[in-house]
N, C-alpha and C positions, 0 to 999 in steps of 0.2 A: 979423973978417969971414969969414975962411976957415972958422972953427969953425962958424959958422951956415950957411954955404953947403952943406957936405956933408950935414948932417941934412936940409936942405930938399930936396936932390936925392933922398935916400933916401926921404923921405916922398912926393915926387912920383912916384917909380918905383913905390912900393907901391900908390898909388892908381890909377896907369895900368894896373897888372896886376890890379886888383881883380876884374873879371868871372871870370877864370880861377881865382883863388884862392877867391873867394866860392863858386864852384861846389862846393867840397868840403863846403859846408854846405847842399846842396840838400835840399829836402823829399823824403821817401821817397814814391814813387808808390804810391797805394793798390792793393792786389792786385785783379786783375780789371779794371783801367782799360782801356777799349777803345782809347783813343787811343794809349796806351803799347804795348799788345799789337800793334796794327796798325803802329805805327812800327817795332817790332822785326822783324816779318814783312817789311815793305816794305824795310827797310834790309838785312836779310840776303839778300833776293832780288835787290836792285838793285846793291849794292856789295860788293866783295870785302873779306875780312878782318874782318868783323863778329864772328866767333866768337873772335877772338884776345883775349888778356887786355888790359884797359885799365889805366891807372894807379890806378883805383879798385878797392880790394880786393873780390873776389867778383863783379866785373862784367866782362862782355865789352865790346868796343868798341861794339857795337850797343846793349847795355843802358845803358852810360854815356852814349852819344850821345842816346838816346831819353829818358833821365832828365833830361838837360840841356835838351833841347827841351821836355819836359813842364813844366819849371820856368821856362824863359825865355820861352815864348810868353804872350801876354796871357791873363788869367783867363777872358775870355769867348770864347776861341778854340774852335771846335768841329770844325775840319777835320782833315785828315791832317797829323800833325806833320812827318814826313819830307818830304812834298810841300811843306809850308810852307817848309822849310829850302831848297828848291830855287827858291823864288819870289824876285822882286825885293825884296819886303818882308822875307824871311827870311834874306837874305845875311849880315847882321851876326850874327844868332843862330846861323846855320850855322857861321860862323867860330869863335865862342865854343865851340860844342859839339864841333867837330872838335878843337880844342885840348884841351878837357876830356877827351875820350875817347882822345886821341892817335891819332885816325883820320885818315889822310891826311898825317901828318907823319913 
């Protein structure tokens, strides 16, 4: 019984952490995407530390945060990504993207 319990716990932990680790497989944002560009500008002007390195190679915290937001928001979303992260509906996505970019931790 103990032998089965430990693997079950490890599997449960890996699934509970899935959003953060799945983020390393985010789709690349198309060059020139207006939502992404506006997100970076808004983020860099509103919050401190956006230019610092993120855990994602080659991306600043603002770039990683906005890449995450771009991928985590619904397909039909057309508003400001960073503003969405500040909304009541965007709280969960914001938490995922803050962890992903290591911004605020």
